[in-house]
TORKOL-4160 file (C-alpha; in steps of 0.2 Angstrom, whole numbers, padded with zeros to 4 digits, m for minus):
253
<pt num="1" X="0705" Y="m0549" Z="m0809"/>
<pt num="2" X="0692" Y="m0547" Z="m0823"/>
<pt num="3" X="0689" Y="m0565" Z="m0822"/>
<pt num="4" X="0685" Y="m0564" Z="m0803"/>
<pt num="5" X="0674" Y="m0549" Z="m0807"/>
<pt num="6" X="0664" Y="m0559" Z="m0820"/>
<pt num="7" X="0662" Y="m0574" Z="m0808"/>
<pt num="8" X="0656" Y="m0562" Z="m0794"/>
<pt num="9" X="0644" Y="m0553" Z="m0806"/>
<pt num="10" X="0637" Y="m0570" Z="m0813"/>
<pt num="11" X="0635" Y="m0577" Z="m0795"/>
<pt num="12" X="0626" Y="m0561" Z="m0790"/>
<pt num="13" X="0614" Y="m0562" Z="m0805"/>
<pt num="14" X="0611" Y="m0580" Z="m0802"/>
<pt num="15" X="0607" Y="m0577" Z="m0784"/>
<pt num="16" X="0595" Y="m0563" Z="m0789"/>
<pt num="17" X="0586" Y="m0574" Z="m0801"/>
<pt num="18" X="0584" Y="m0588" Z="m0788"/>
<pt num="19" X="0577" Y="m0576" Z="m0776"/>
<pt num="20" X="0565" Y="m0568" Z="m0789"/>
<pt num="21" X="0559" Y="m0585" Z="m0794"/>
<pt num="22" X="0556" Y="m0591" Z="m0776"/>
<pt num="23" X="0540" Y="m0601" Z="m0775"/>
<pt num="24" X="0524" Y="m0594" Z="m0767"/>
<pt num="25" X="0523" Y="m0610" Z="m0756"/>
<pt num="26" X="0537" Y="m0601" Z="m0745"/>
<pt num="27" X="0523" Y="m0590" Z="m0739"/>
<pt num="28" X="0514" Y="m0605" Z="m0731"/>
<pt num="29" X="0529" Y="m0609" Z="m0721"/>
<pt num="30" X="0530" Y="m0591" Z="m0714"/>
<pt num="31" X="0511" Y="m0591" Z="m0711"/>
<pt num="32" X="0512" Y="m0607" Z="m0701"/>
<pt num="33" X="0527" Y="m0601" Z="m0691"/>
<pt num="34" X="0518" Y="m0584" Z="m0687"/>
<pt num="35" X="0501" Y="m0593" Z="m0682"/>
<pt num="36" X="0509" Y="m0608" Z="m0673"/>
<pt num="37" X="0502" Y="m0619" Z="m0687"/>
<pt num="38" X="0484" Y="m0612" Z="m0685"/>
<pt num="39" X="0484" Y="m0606" Z="m0703"/>
<pt num="40" X="0493" Y="m0612" Z="m0719"/>
<pt num="41" X="0493" Y="m0608" Z="m0738"/>
<pt num="42" X="0485" Y="m0620" Z="m0749"/>
<pt num="43" X="0485" Y="m0621" Z="m0769"/>
<pt num="44" X="0500" Y="m0609" Z="m0769"/>
<pt num="45" X="0505" Y="m0604" Z="m0787"/>
<pt num="46" X="0516" Y="m0591" Z="m0794"/>
<pt num="47" X="0531" Y="m0583" Z="m0785"/>
<pt num="48" X="0535" Y="m0576" Z="m0768"/>
<pt num="49" X="0533" Y="m0559" Z="m0776"/>
<pt num="50" X="0518" Y="m0561" Z="m0788"/>
<pt num="51" X="0506" Y="m0576" Z="m0784"/>
<pt num="52" X="0490" Y="m0582" Z="m0776"/>
<pt num="53" X="0484" Y="m0596" Z="m0765"/>
<pt num="54" X="0470" Y="m0600" Z="m0752"/>
<pt num="55" X="0473" Y="m0597" Z="m0733"/>
<pt num="56" X="0466" Y="m0612" Z="m0724"/>
<pt num="57" X="0467" Y="m0620" Z="m0707"/>
<pt num="58" X="0484" Y="m0628" Z="m0703"/>
<pt num="59" X="0487" Y="m0647" Z="m0703"/>
<pt num="60" X="0473" Y="m0650" Z="m0716"/>
<pt num="61" X="0477" Y="m0669" Z="m0715"/>
<pt num="62" X="0472" Y="m0669" Z="m0697"/>
<pt num="63" X="0457" Y="m0657" Z="m0698"/>
<pt num="64" X="0441" Y="m0666" Z="m0704"/>
<pt num="65" X="0432" Y="m0649" Z="m0706"/>
<pt num="66" X="0445" Y="m0637" Z="m0714"/>
<pt num="67" X="0441" Y="m0619" Z="m0715"/>
<pt num="68" X="0447" Y="m0609" Z="m0731"/>
<pt num="69" X="0446" Y="m0590" Z="m0734"/>
<pt num="70" X="0442" Y="m0584" Z="m0752"/>
<pt num="71" X="0457" Y="m0586" Z="m0764"/>
<pt num="72" X="0469" Y="m0571" Z="m0763"/>
<pt num="73" X="0483" Y="m0565" Z="m0774"/>
<pt num="74" X="0498" Y="m0553" Z="m0770"/>
<pt num="75" X="0509" Y="m0543" Z="m0780"/>
<pt num="76" X="0525" Y="m0533" Z="m0775"/>
<pt num="77" X="0521" Y="m0515" Z="m0779"/>
<pt num="78" X="0536" Y="m0506" Z="m0770"/>
<pt num="79" X="0544" Y="m0501" Z="m0754"/>
<pt num="80" X="0538" Y="m0492" Z="m0739"/>
<pt num="81" X="0546" Y="m0488" Z="m0722"/>
<pt num="82" X="0560" Y="m0500" Z="m0725"/>
<pt num="83" X="0550" Y="m0514" Z="m0730"/>
<pt num="84" X="0542" Y="m0523" Z="m0746"/>
<pt num="85" X="0524" Y="m0517" Z="m0750"/>
<pt num="86" X="0512" Y="m0530" Z="m0758"/>
<pt num="87" X="0495" Y="m0527" Z="m0765"/>
<pt num="88" X="0482" Y="m0540" Z="m0760"/>
<pt num="89" X="0468" Y="m0545" Z="m0771"/>
<pt num="90" X="0452" Y="m0556" Z="m0770"/>
<pt num="91" X="0439" Y="m0559" Z="m0783"/>
<pt num="92" X="0449" Y="m0548" Z="m0795"/>
<pt num="93" X="0448" Y="m0533" Z="m0783"/>
<pt num="94" X="0461" Y="m0524" Z="m0773"/>
<pt num="95" X="0457" Y="m0527" Z="m0754"/>
<pt num="96" X="0472" Y="m0520" Z="m0745"/>
<pt num="97" X="0491" Y="m0522" Z="m0743"/>
<pt num="98" X="0504" Y="m0532" Z="m0734"/>
<pt num="99" X="0521" Y="m0524" Z="m0729"/>
<pt num="100" X="0535" Y="m0536" Z="m0724"/>
<pt num="101" X="0552" Y="m0532" Z="m0717"/>
<pt num="102" X="0566" Y="m0540" Z="m0707"/>
<pt num="103" X="0558" Y="m0537" Z="m0691"/>
<pt num="104" X="0541" Y="m0543" Z="m0695"/>
<pt num="105" X="0525" Y="m0539" Z="m0705"/>
<pt num="106" X="0509" Y="m0529" Z="m0705"/>
<pt num="107" X="0493" Y="m0530" Z="m0715"/>
<pt num="108" X="0477" Y="m0520" Z="m0718"/>
<pt num="109" X="0463" Y="m0528" Z="m0728"/>
<pt num="110" X="0445" Y="m0522" Z="m0731"/>
<pt num="111" X="0429" Y="m0529" Z="m0739"/>
<pt num="112" X="0433" Y="m0547" Z="m0738"/>
<pt num="113" X="0418" Y="m0558" Z="m0738"/>
<pt num="114" X="0414" Y="m0577" Z="m0735"/>
<pt num="115" X="0399" Y="m0588" Z="m0730"/>
<pt num="116" X="0396" Y="m0590" Z="m0711"/>
<pt num="117" X="0396" Y="m0609" Z="m0713"/>
<pt num="118" X="0413" Y="m0609" Z="m0720"/>
<pt num="119" X="0420" Y="m0601" Z="m0703"/>
<pt num="120" X="0409" Y="m0611" Z="m0691"/>
<pt num="121" X="0422" Y="m0626" Z="m0689"/>
<pt num="122" X="0434" Y="m0614" Z="m0680"/>
<pt num="123" X="0422" Y="m0608" Z="m0667"/>
<pt num="124" X="0425" Y="m0615" Z="m0649"/>
<pt num="125" X="0416" Y="m0630" Z="m0642"/>
<pt num="126" X="0398" Y="m0633" Z="m0646"/>
<pt num="127" X="0397" Y="m0616" Z="m0654"/>
<pt num="128" X="0404" Y="m0625" Z="m0669"/>
<pt num="129" X="0389" Y="m0636" Z="m0670"/>
<pt num="130" X="0377" Y="m0621" Z="m0673"/>
<pt num="131" X="0374" Y="m0624" Z="m0691"/>
<pt num="132" X="0377" Y="m0605" Z="m0693"/>
<pt num="133" X="0371" Y="m0597" Z="m0710"/>
<pt num="134" X="0372" Y="m0580" Z="m0718"/>
<pt num="135" X="0386" Y="m0569" Z="m0725"/>
<pt num="136" X="0401" Y="m0562" Z="m0716"/>
<pt num="137" X="0408" Y="m0545" Z="m0723"/>
<pt num="138" X="0424" Y="m0541" Z="m0715"/>
<pt num="139" X="0425" Y="m0522" Z="m0717"/>
<pt num="140" X="0442" Y="m0520" Z="m0710"/>
<pt num="141" X="0455" Y="m0532" Z="m0704"/>
<pt num="142" X="0472" Y="m0526" Z="m0698"/>
<pt num="143" X="0486" Y="m0535" Z="m0690"/>
<pt num="144" X="0505" Y="m0535" Z="m0687"/>
<pt num="145" X="0518" Y="m0546" Z="m0679"/>
<pt num="146" X="0535" Y="m0553" Z="m0679"/>
<pt num="147" X="0540" Y="m0569" Z="m0689"/>
<pt num="148" X="0536" Y="m0579" Z="m0673"/>
<pt num="149" X="0519" Y="m0573" Z="m0669"/>
<pt num="150" X="0504" Y="m0561" Z="m0671"/>
<pt num="151" X="0506" Y="m0546" Z="m0659"/>
<pt num="152" X="0491" Y="m0535" Z="m0662"/>
<pt num="153" X="0475" Y="m0537" Z="m0673"/>
<pt num="154" X="0458" Y="m0529" Z="m0675"/>
<pt num="155" X="0443" Y="m0534" Z="m0685"/>
<pt num="156" X="0426" Y="m0526" Z="m0689"/>
<pt num="157" X="0414" Y="m0537" Z="m0697"/>
<pt num="158" X="0395" Y="m0538" Z="m0702"/>
<pt num="159" X="0386" Y="m0554" Z="m0700"/>
<pt num="160" X="0372" Y="m0551" Z="m0713"/>
<pt num="161" X="0356" Y="m0562" Z="m0714"/>
<pt num="162" X="0362" Y="m0572" Z="m0699"/>
<pt num="163" X="0353" Y="m0589" Z="m0696"/>
<pt num="164" X="0354" Y="m0606" Z="m0689"/>
<pt num="165" X="0349" Y="m0622" Z="m0698"/>
<pt num="166" X="0345" Y="m0630" Z="m0681"/>
<pt num="167" X="0327" Y="m0623" Z="m0679"/>
<pt num="168" X="0313" Y="m0619" Z="m0692"/>
<pt num="169" X="0313" Y="m0602" Z="m0698"/>
<pt num="170" X="0329" Y="m0599" Z="m0690"/>
<pt num="171" X="0332" Y="m0581" Z="m0696"/>
<pt num="172" X="0341" Y="m0571" Z="m0682"/>
<pt num="173" X="0344" Y="m0554" Z="m0690"/>
<pt num="174" X="0360" Y="m0545" Z="m0694"/>
<pt num="175" X="0374" Y="m0541" Z="m0682"/>
<pt num="176" X="0390" Y="m0531" Z="m0680"/>
<pt num="177" X="0405" Y="m0539" Z="m0672"/>
<pt num="178" X="0421" Y="m0530" Z="m0667"/>
<pt num="179" X="0436" Y="m0538" Z="m0660"/>
<pt num="180" X="0455" Y="m0535" Z="m0655"/>
<pt num="181" X="0469" Y="m0544" Z="m0647"/>
<pt num="182" X="0472" Y="m0541" Z="m0629"/>
<pt num="183" X="0483" Y="m0549" Z="m0616"/>
<pt num="184" X="0487" Y="m0565" Z="m0626"/>
<pt num="185" X="0469" Y="m0567" Z="m0631"/>
<pt num="186" X="0455" Y="m0559" Z="m0641"/>
<pt num="187" X="0441" Y="m0547" Z="m0634"/>
<pt num="188" X="0425" Y="m0544" Z="m0645"/>
<pt num="189" X="0408" Y="m0535" Z="m0644"/>
<pt num="190" X="0392" Y="m0539" Z="m0654"/>
<pt num="191" X="0377" Y="m0528" Z="m0657"/>
<pt num="192" X="0361" Y="m0530" Z="m0668"/>
<pt num="193" X="0358" Y="m0520" Z="m0683"/>
<pt num="194" X="0340" Y="m0527" Z="m0687"/>
<pt num="195" X="0330" Y="m0543" Z="m0686"/>
<pt num="196" X="0320" Y="m0553" Z="m0673"/>
<pt num="197" X="0334" Y="m0555" Z="m0660"/>
<pt num="198" X="0341" Y="m0539" Z="m0652"/>
<pt num="199" X="0358" Y="m0543" Z="m0644"/>
<pt num="200" X="0372" Y="m0533" Z="m0636"/>
<pt num="201" X="0386" Y="m0540" Z="m0627"/>
<pt num="202" X="0405" Y="m0542" Z="m0624"/>
<pt num="203" X="0416" Y="m0558" Z="m0624"/>
<pt num="204" X="0434" Y="m0564" Z="m0625"/>
<pt num="205" X="0444" Y="m0580" Z="m0629"/>
<pt num="206" X="0461" Y="m0585" Z="m0623"/>
<pt num="207" X="0470" Y="m0601" Z="m0620"/>
<pt num="208" X="0470" Y="m0598" Z="m0601"/>
<pt num="209" X="0451" Y="m0594" Z="m0598"/>
<pt num="210" X="0444" Y="m0601" Z="m0614"/>
<pt num="211" X="0428" Y="m0593" Z="m0622"/>
<pt num="212" X="0418" Y="m0580" Z="m0611"/>
<pt num="213" X="0403" Y="m0570" Z="m0617"/>
<pt num="214" X="0390" Y="m0560" Z="m0607"/>
<pt num="215" X="0376" Y="m0550" Z="m0615"/>
<pt num="216" X="0358" Y="m0545" Z="m0615"/>
<pt num="217" X="0345" Y="m0552" Z="m0628"/>
<pt num="218" X="0328" Y="m0547" Z="m0633"/>
<pt num="219" X="0318" Y="m0560" Z="m0642"/>
<pt num="220" X="0304" Y="m0552" Z="m0653"/>
<pt num="221" X="0299" Y="m0568" Z="m0662"/>
<pt num="222" X="0299" Y="m0582" Z="m0649"/>
<pt num="223" X="0315" Y="m0589" Z="m0656"/>
<pt num="224" X="0323" Y="m0592" Z="m0639"/>
<pt num="225" X="0310" Y="m0606" Z="m0635"/>
<pt num="226" X="0315" Y="m0615" Z="m0650"/>
<pt num="227" X="0334" Y="m0615" Z="m0647"/>
<pt num="228" X="0342" Y="m0632" Z="m0645"/>
<pt num="229" X="0347" Y="m0637" Z="m0627"/>
<pt num="230" X="0365" Y="m0632" Z="m0629"/>
<pt num="231" X="0360" Y="m0614" Z="m0634"/>
<pt num="232" X="0344" Y="m0611" Z="m0623"/>
<pt num="233" X="0354" Y="m0617" Z="m0608"/>
<pt num="234" X="0364" Y="m0601" Z="m0608"/>
<pt num="235" X="0348" Y="m0589" Z="m0607"/>
<pt num="236" X="0341" Y="m0583" Z="m0591"/>
<pt num="237" X="0325" Y="m0573" Z="m0590"/>
<pt num="238" X="0329" Y="m0554" Z="m0586"/>
<pt num="239" X="0312" Y="m0550" Z="m0578"/>
<pt num="240" X="0304" Y="m0540" Z="m0593"/>
<pt num="241" X="0294" Y="m0550" Z="m0606"/>
<pt num="242" X="0305" Y="m0558" Z="m0620"/>
<pt num="243" X="0321" Y="m0551" Z="m0612"/>
<pt num="244" X="0336" Y="m0563" Z="m0606"/>
<pt num="245" X="0353" Y="m0562" Z="m0600"/>
<pt num="246" X="0366" Y="m0573" Z="m0610"/>
<pt num="247" X="0381" Y="m0580" Z="m0602"/>
<pt num="248" X="0393" Y="m0592" Z="m0610"/>
<pt num="249" X="0409" Y="m0599" Z="m0602"/>
<pt num="250" X="0422" Y="m0612" Z="m0608"/>
<pt num="251" X="0416" Y="m0623" Z="m0594"/>
<pt num="252" X="0399" Y="m0624" Z="m0601"/>
<pt num="253" X="0406" Y="m0628" Z="m0618"/>
């Protein structure tokens, strides 16, 4: 009997050791599953419980312009509401947390920044050719889902010193973008903070209807006349000087 107890304890300790040393790359498999292979984890090192890696667009070997977020780390810090709680880090600073359980996961991140050009390739259609510049500061990002899909998500981001390299002196200003998931798609709004272009509008993106955006734009610097054809084609004069309506649909892209 003692021998059986010893074997059982040894087996349990071995199992615990194997789980504790589980590689960080397993997170990439879970991320691919939850995002339907839209996102993956590259350069993973460490363990499932304490590691780091780079979230990037999935199927990197098939994507000529992969998108990567800043390197992030994670560390198990405890338990909360029946799930494991991880602290998330970027640039050596805590940026939020991730909670995982048997039924799914949820996360809340804050103050995560990256260059606009690094996110440009994931924009739909011709918008991905805009040569966008500036800095994206994600003030808040929250999401939750099952292990099969993302169920809800919200984001609040500033686009600072926005510009396009397609026109001379292409500074556009700074903008606030807010978005959330809705009916198997994403809805968002954009408003100006400062700069030569004053814009306010709302849009959406889904697999069924594609990309849609409608808004109003005031051009205080004559930039609209310099936009390349694929951008200026969406502007219609609104009657008042330097004011336009802006409408984009998937069919146009």
